[in-house]
C-alpha positions as a printed Julia matrix, in Angstrom:
174×3 Matrix{Float64}:
  28.96   3.28   30.15
  31.9    3.16   27.88
  29.49   2.17   24.78
  27.48   5.68   25.42
  30.92   7.65   25.44
  31.75   6.0    22.16
  28.0    6.68   20.94
  28.32  10.37   21.77
  31.72  10.93   20.02
  30.73   9.12   16.72
  27.58  10.98   16.91
  29.87  14.27   17.09
  32.32  13.18   14.34
  28.95  12.16   12.08
  27.33  15.62   13.02
  30.78  17.78   12.25
  31.31  16.05    9.11
  27.48  16.16    7.75
  27.7   19.95    8.95
  30.78  20.18    7.37
  29.87  19.09    3.66
  26.45  20.83    3.83
  28.63  24.13    4.6
  30.7   23.24    1.79
  28.38  22.37   -0.65
  26.37  25.66    0.37
  29.79  27.5    -0.03
  30.46  26.18   -3.62
  26.75  26.71   -4.45
  27.36  30.53   -3.7
  30.57  30.91   -5.49
  30.49  29.23   -8.41
  34.25  28.75   -8.39
  36.7   26.29   -7.74
  39.67  28.58   -7.65
  42.25  27.31   -5.36
  42.11  30.37   -3.09
  37.91  29.75   -3.21
  38.3   26.53   -2.25
  40.94  26.89    0.69
  38.55  29.73    2.36
  35.98  27.22    1.97
  37.07  24.38    3.58
  38.35  26.61    6.4
  35.35  28.61    6.79
  33.13  25.35    6.9
  35.72  23.35    9.18
  35.32  26.1    11.74
  31.61  26.57   11.36
  31.21  23.34   11.88
  33.52  22.95   14.87
  31.36  25.54   16.27
  27.95  24.75   15.15
  27.83  20.99   15.58
  27.21  21.17   19.34
  24.21  23.19   18.73
  23.19  20.48   15.87
  23.15  18.03   18.2
  21.06  19.57   20.7
  18.31  19.92   18.18
  17.35  16.28   18.31
  17.48  15.99   14.54
  17.42  12.27   13.28
  20.86  10.62   11.63
  20.96  10.95    8.04
  20.26   7.95    5.86
  19.78   7.29    2.63
  16.49   6.46    2.93
  15.9   10.07    4.38
  17.89  11.77    2.12
  15.5   10.31   -1.01
  12.17  11.3     1.05
  13.8   15.05    1.61
  14.53  15.73   -2.3
  10.9   14.15   -3.1
   9.71  16.54   -0.16
  11.07  19.37   -1.66
   9.7   18.73   -5.22
   6.52  18.39   -3.88
   6.72  21.48   -1.94
   7.84  23.5    -5.27
   5.05  21.99   -7.14
   2.51  22.64   -4.48
   3.4   26.14   -4.24
   3.15  26.35   -8.07
  -0.2   24.87   -7.86
  -1.33  27.29   -4.93
   0.02  30.65   -6.87
  -1.88  29.52  -10.09
  -5.08  28.71   -7.98
  -4.62  32.36   -5.78
  -4.16  34.03   -9.12
  -7.09  32.52  -10.55
  -9.3   33.41   -7.63
  -7.93  37.19   -7.6
  -8.25  37.68  -11.34
 -11.72  35.81  -11.49
 -14.7   38.72  -12.11
 -16.57  37.42   -9.26
 -13.53  36.14   -6.88
 -14.57  32.78   -5.74
 -13.51  32.45   -2.42
 -14.79  31.0     0.26
 -12.52  31.57    3.25
 -12.57  30.2     6.88
 -10.44  28.42    9.27
 -10.33  24.63    9.74
  -8.7   22.59   12.29
  -5.9   19.97   10.94
  -4.3   17.18   12.96
  -0.88  15.96   12.51
   0.39  12.38   12.99
   4.08  13.92   13.46
   5.81  13.29   16.97
   8.88  15.51   16.71
   8.06  19.69   17.3
  10.79  20.5    14.54
   8.66  18.13   12.15
   5.6   19.94   13.08
   6.78  23.32   12.62
   8.47  22.35    8.82
   4.74  21.34    8.23
   3.6   24.34    9.32
   5.88  26.36    7.32
   5.25  24.19    4.27
   1.25  25.08    4.67
   2.66  28.92    5.28
   4.36  28.91    2.29
   1.62  27.61   -0.24
  -0.35  30.87   -0.81
  -4.05  30.62    0.05
  -3.27  29.08    3.42
  -1.63  30.44    6.94
  -1.22  28.39    9.93
  -2.45  30.68   12.73
  -1.97  28.05   15.67
  -0.49  25.03   16.61
  -1.26  23.21   19.72
  -0.4   19.25   20.63
  -1.06  17.56   17.27
  -3.21  20.03   15.88
  -2.99  23.2    13.67
  -5.32  25.83   12.88
  -5.15  26.73    9.49
  -6.72  29.92    7.65
  -7.88  28.58    3.98
  -8.84  30.69    1.22
 -11.38  28.28   -0.15
 -12.68  25.95    2.57
 -13.82  22.78    0.96
 -14.62  20.8     4.01
 -14.66  21.66    7.41
 -14.1   17.92    8.53
 -11.17  17.71   10.35
  -9.95  14.77    8.28
 -11.33  15.6     4.91
  -9.19  19.04    5.59
  -6.36  17.25    7.01
  -5.96  15.27    4.02
  -6.18  18.67    1.52
  -4.05  20.23    3.53
  -1.33  19.07    5.44
  -0.96  15.27    4.13
   0.88  15.92    0.76
   3.81  17.47    3.22
   3.27  14.77    6.23
   3.94  11.82    4.46
   7.46  13.01    3.33
   8.04  14.67    6.78
   6.94  11.52    9.0
   9.95   9.33    7.26
  11.87  12.15    7.42
  11.71  12.78   11.07
  11.16   9.35   12.2
């Protein structure tokens, strides 16, 4: 019983510190200033926001922060940006090509992700890449509209659409 209380209080402290650090970094990124007034204002705002938001953050059920998760998150962000750029060029090519080489369709992909927030992030990652759009999520399956269906097989479509993001999200949210 006592160890549960200690564990919960240490989680609250970690959550508070994590939120404080993230909010302060966002403050510095937005203000681009290290004037004493700006720093004090940023620290105060970050402190009070962290006090109020840390309870809600704990209820989200996000995994604890670790160096491995941070590294995979950075790799995920770079992969996401790379895929967005590739997809933009692909869609632009299809729009500008005289014959518009598209084969639109709806495919089903399966995910191995367990947590709901990881599935939502995967769906948003798919939506952010032009040419794909997630229509529905049920359990471990997603219904995806694809501008150029290359394969209607569930495993092949999963590999083509979701696997590039899922390998990172699996580690981040495990």
